[in-house]
C-alpha positions as semicolon CSV with decimal commas, in nm:
position;residue;x (nm);y (nm);z (nm)
1;M;0,552;-1,394;-1,613
2;N;0,690;-1,338;-1,279
3;R;0,537;-1,011;-1,148
4;K;0,718;-1,022;-0,833
5;T;0,912;-0,689;-0,767
6;T;1,286;-0,722;-0,700
7;P;1,554;-0,495;-0,586
8;T;1,675;-0,480;-0,936
9;Q;1,400;-0,249;-1,041
10;P;1,584;0,084;-0,975
11;H;1,251;0,275;-0,906
12;L;1,156;0,033;-0,655
13;R;1,500;-0,013;-0,460
14;D;1,551;0,133;-0,113
15;T;1,192;0,246;-0,055
16;K;1,174;0,123;0,284
17;K;1,482;0,284;0,402
18;Q;1,386;0,598;0,198
19;F;1,055;0,638;0,362
20;Q;1,098;0,484;0,705
21;G;0,848;0,658;0,940
22;E;0,618;0,731;0,662
23;K;0,299;0,554;0,564
24;Y;0,442;0,466;0,212
25;T;0,353;0,170;0,010
26;V;0,490;0,059;-0,358
27;T;0,136;0,092;-0,455
28;R;0,137;0,456;-0,374
29;H;0,431;0,513;-0,598
30;F;0,249;0,381;-0,910
31;I;-0,086;0,567;-0,825
32;G;0,087;0,887;-0,762
33;N;-0,060;1,165;-0,538
34;K;-0,360;0,965;-0,385
35;D;-0,309;0,866;-0,021
36;V;-0,299;0,477;-0,056
37;A;-0,251;0,445;0,322
38;S;-0,616;0,610;0,384
39;L;-0,775;0,433;0,103
40;I;-0,656;0,088;0,250
41;D;-0,755;0,199;0,561
42;A;-1,134;0,307;0,473
43;L;-1,146;-0,036;0,283
44;A;-1,066;-0,224;0,588
45;R;-1,304;-0,020;0,841
46;E;-1,580;-0,087;0,566
47;R;-1,507;-0,460;0,569
48;A;-1,469;-0,481;0,944
49;D;-1,815;-0,297;0,972
50;R;-1,984;-0,540;0,731
51;D;-1,846;-0,850;0,899
52;F;-1,964;-0,709;1,228
53;R;-2,294;-0,671;1,098
54;L;-2,328;-1,005;0,936
55;S;-2,238;-1,194;1,262
């Protein structure tokens, strides 16, 4: 089954245009009120920190 999101899905259409200038992801649409941008940010920081310590 193809899980790729397509513009034919009405709930995903025009999200880029609609939310330009905001930190907005399709993931956030499904999760709801949680701030996905900050979550991803924290995970990236944690991983960078770990990689730095390993080297």
